[in-house]
C-alpha positions as CSV (number, residue, x, y, z in Angstrom):
1,K,0.0,0.0,0.0
2,P,1.6,3.3,-1.0
3,P,1.9,5.9,1.7
4,E,-0.8,8.5,2.0
5,L,0.3,11.7,0.6
6,G,-1.1,14.8,2.2
7,Y,-0.3,18.0,3.9
8,K,-1.9,20.5,6.1
9,V,-2.0,24.2,5.9
10,S,-2.9,25.9,9.2
11,H,-3.9,29.6,9.2
12,Y,-2.9,30.0,5.6
13,N,-2.4,33.7,4.9
14,S,-5.4,34.1,2.7
15,M,-7.7,32.2,5.0
16,P,-9.8,34.1,7.7
17,E,-8.6,33.9,11.3
18,G,-10.0,30.8,12.9
19,V,-10.2,28.7,9.7
20,D,-7.8,25.7,9.0
21,M,-7.5,23.9,5.6
22,E,-6.4,20.3,5.3
23,I,-5.8,18.9,1.8
24,S,-5.4,15.1,1.2
25,C,-4.4,13.5,-2.0
26,H,-5.2,9.9,-1.3
27,P,-9.0,8.9,-1.2
28,L,-11.4,9.8,-4.1
29,T,-14.4,11.1,-2.2
30,M,-14.9,14.9,-1.8
31,K,-14.5,14.8,2.0
32,H,-11.1,13.2,1.6
33,V,-10.0,15.6,-1.2
34,V,-10.8,18.7,0.7
35,N,-11.6,18.8,4.5
36,L,-12.4,22.2,6.0
37,V,-12.1,22.4,9.8
38,I,-14.1,25.5,10.9
39,A,-13.5,27.2,14.3
40,M,-17.2,27.7,15.2
41,E,-16.6,30.6,17.5
42,R,-15.8,32.7,14.4
43,F,-19.2,32.0,12.8
44,K,-21.6,32.3,15.7
45,G,-25.1,32.9,14.4
46,S,-24.3,32.1,10.8
47,K,-26.0,29.5,8.7
48,L,-22.7,27.4,8.8
49,E,-23.2,26.7,12.5
50,S,-26.0,24.3,12.1
51,A,-24.6,22.8,8.9
52,L,-21.2,22.0,10.5
53,S,-22.3,21.0,14.0
54,S,-21.9,17.3,13.2
55,E,-19.4,15.4,11.1
56,F,-18.5,17.4,8.0
57,D,-19.3,15.1,5.1
58,D,-20.0,15.3,1.4
59,E,-23.7,16.5,2.0
60,N,-22.7,19.2,4.4
61,F,-20.0,20.5,2.0
62,L,-22.5,20.5,-1.0
63,N,-25.1,22.3,1.0
64,V,-22.7,25.1,2.2
65,M,-21.5,25.6,-1.4
66,L,-25.1,25.8,-2.7
67,D,-26.1,28.3,0.0
68,S,-23.2,30.5,-1.0
69,I,-24.3,30.4,-4.6
70,V,-27.9,31.3,-3.8
71,E,-26.9,34.0,-1.4
72,G,-24.5,35.5,-4.0
73,K,-27.5,36.3,-6.2
74,Q,-29.6,38.9,-4.4
75,T,-33.2,39.4,-5.3
76,H,-34.3,43.0,-4.9
77,I,-37.9,43.2,-3.6
78,H,-39.9,46.3,-3.6
79,T,-42.2,46.2,-0.5
80,K,-45.2,48.4,-0.1
81,T,-45.1,50.7,2.9
82,L,-48.1,53.0,2.8
83,E,-50.7,54.5,0.5
84,F,-52.6,57.8,0.2
85,D,-55.2,59.5,-2.0
86,C,-54.2,62.4,-4.3
87,S,-54.9,64.2,-7.6
88,L,-52.4,64.9,-10.3
89,T,-52.5,68.1,-12.4
90,D,-50.0,69.1,-15.1
91,G,-48.5,72.6,-15.6
92,Q,-51.4,73.6,-17.8
93,Q,-53.9,72.7,-15.1
94,K,-55.1,69.6,-17.0
95,E,-56.4,66.8,-14.8
96,W,-56.6,63.1,-15.4
97,V,-60.1,61.9,-16.5
98,Q,-61.2,58.4,-17.2
99,M,-64.0,58.3,-19.8
100,Q,-66.9,56.0,-19.1
101,N,-66.3,52.3,-20.1
102,S,-62.8,53.3,-21.3
103,M,-59.4,51.9,-20.1
104,E,-57.7,55.1,-21.1
105,L,-56.9,58.3,-19.2
106,L,-57.1,61.7,-20.8
107,G,-55.5,65.0,-19.8
108,V,-58.4,67.4,-19.6
109,M,-58.7,71.1,-18.6
110,L,-61.9,70.9,-16.5
111,Q,-64.1,73.9,-16.1
112,G,-65.2,75.3,-12.7
113,G,-67.6,72.9,-11.0
114,S,-66.6,69.9,-13.0
115,N,-63.6,68.9,-11.1
116,H,-65.4,65.9,-9.7
117,H,-64.8,64.2,-13.2
118,A,-61.1,64.0,-12.4
119,V,-59.9,60.6,-11.1
120,Q,-58.5,60.3,-7.6
121,I,-55.2,58.5,-7.5
122,R,-54.4,56.0,-4.7
123,M,-50.6,56.2,-4.6
124,A,-48.7,53.4,-2.9
125,T,-45.1,54.0,-1.8
126,Y,-42.5,51.2,-1.6
127,R,-39.3,50.8,0.4
128,H,-36.2,52.1,-1.2
129,L,-33.8,49.7,-2.8
130,P,-29.9,50.5,-3.1
131,T,-30.5,51.0,-6.9
132,D,-33.3,53.6,-6.4
133,T,-30.9,56.5,-5.5
134,N,-33.1,59.4,-4.4
135,A,-36.3,58.3,-6.2
136,Q,-39.4,57.0,-4.5
137,P,-40.9,53.8,-6.0
138,V,-44.7,54.1,-6.2
139,A,-47.7,52.3,-7.7
140,L,-50.6,54.4,-9.1
141,G,-54.1,53.1,-8.8
142,I,-57.5,54.6,-9.4
143,K,-59.3,55.2,-6.1
144,N,-62.2,52.8,-5.4
145,S,-61.3,50.5,-8.3
146,S,-59.0,47.7,-9.3
147,F,-57.4,49.8,-12.0
148,F,-53.6,50.5,-11.9
149,L,-51.3,52.3,-14.3
150,S,-48.7,50.1,-15.9
151,C,-45.9,50.6,-18.4
152,S,-45.1,48.0,-21.0
153,E,-43.8,47.8,-24.5
154,E,-46.3,48.0,-27.4
155,G,-45.5,48.7,-31.0
156,G,-41.8,48.9,-30.2
157,K,-42.0,51.6,-27.5
158,P,-43.0,51.9,-23.9
159,T,-46.7,52.7,-23.6
160,L,-49.0,53.6,-20.6
161,H,-51.9,51.3,-19.8
162,L,-54.7,51.0,-17.4
163,E,-54.9,47.4,-16.1
164,T,-57.2,45.5,-13.8
165,V,-55.5,43.9,-10.9
166,A,-57.9,41.3,-9.5
167,N,-55.8,40.6,-6.3
168,K,-54.2,43.7,-4.9
169,D,-52.1,41.6,-2.6
170,D,-50.0,40.9,-5.7
171,L,-48.7,44.4,-5.5
172,K,-47.6,44.3,-1.8
173,K,-44.1,42.8,-2.8
174,I,-42.7,43.2,-6.3
175,S,-39.5,41.7,-7.4
176,K,-37.4,44.0,-9.6
177,D,-36.9,41.1,-12.0
178,S,-40.6,40.2,-12.3
179,D,-43.1,41.2,-14.9
180,M,-45.1,42.9,-12.1
181,V,-42.4,45.7,-12.1
182,R,-44.4,47.3,-14.9
183,F,-46.7,48.7,-12.2
184,L,-43.9,50.6,-10.5
185,F,-42.8,54.2,-11.2
186,Y,-40.0,56.3,-9.7
187,R,-41.4,59.5,-8.2
188,H,-38.8,62.4,-8.4
189,D,-39.7,65.5,-6.5
190,Q,-38.9,68.6,-8.5
191,G,-40.2,71.2,-5.9
192,L,-43.0,71.6,-3.4
193,D,-45.6,69.0,-4.3
194,I,-44.3,68.8,-7.9
195,S,-43.1,65.5,-9.2
196,T,-42.2,63.4,-12.3
197,F,-43.1,59.8,-12.6
198,R,-40.5,57.6,-14.4
199,S,-41.0,54.0,-15.4
200,V,-39.0,51.5,-13.3
201,R,-39.0,49.1,-16.3
202,F,-38.0,51.8,-18.8
203,P,-36.0,54.3,-16.8
204,T,-35.8,57.0,-19.5
205,W,-39.6,57.1,-20.1
206,F,-42.0,59.4,-18.1
207,I,-45.7,59.6,-17.5
208,S,-46.9,62.6,-19.5
209,T,-49.7,64.6,-21.0
210,A,-50.0,66.4,-24.4
211,K,-49.8,70.1,-24.7
212,T,-53.2,70.1,-26.3
213,N,-56.5,69.3,-24.4
214,N,-58.4,66.0,-24.3
215,Q,-55.4,63.8,-25.3
216,P,-54.3,60.5,-23.7
217,V,-52.0,60.3,-20.8
218,D,-49.0,58.3,-22.1
219,M,-45.3,57.7,-21.8
220,C,-42.6,59.9,-23.4
221,E,-38.9,60.6,-23.1
222,Q,-37.7,63.6,-21.3
223,T,-36.8,65.5,-24.5
224,A,-40.4,65.1,-26.0
225,N,-42.6,68.2,-26.3
226,R,-45.0,67.0,-23.5
227,N,-45.7,67.8,-19.9
228,I,-43.9,65.4,-17.5
229,T,-44.2,67.4,-14.2
230,F,-47.3,67.1,-12.1
231,T,-48.7,68.8,-9.0
232,V,-49.5,66.2,-6.4
233,Q,-52.5,67.3,-4.2
234,S,-53.4,65.1,-1.4
């Protein structure tokens, strides 16, 4: 029987303090190829503590490696925090109006006494993510309805839609990688109660109204000749 070849490296200079590595060249199983002896006092409270509390075998090693891979890919979740009712008016005093039996919003300059035709927006705010910078993620719904604004591509460009959401609980938590992110917009405050609303899915496109009256509320880029700032009145 040939002698077992192996060597042990203790406190190797690239290893964290409290971690020893032993490498053996003889047996063929994973646990004999690489054995990690972890000093548990360096990992109190970590997921490794329960995994390595018994004999460190192939299954333990595989589980630790898989956990590391899963944790390495972080899923960013937008979580709803609160909601409030408001109205949105552009710089030309046009308000948002939903025509009867229509899934479209129009920017309309309402005459005195007819402001009740304007829709009330229920704005839901979401917890900031590291990628949100100074913007506030929001969802925009029509008060007392199941209609929500969304932005998705149609005809080769981002388009604003009014969609029915049957289960509003689906909007409580939205993964940034999911299709539900179409319901989210970044609210950027430009001044006192004045904001823009930028699509999370299409970050260079904004909710906007036309310069002329009775035209659809839609998406546009910042350079377009449209109104992208709105007064938020709650």
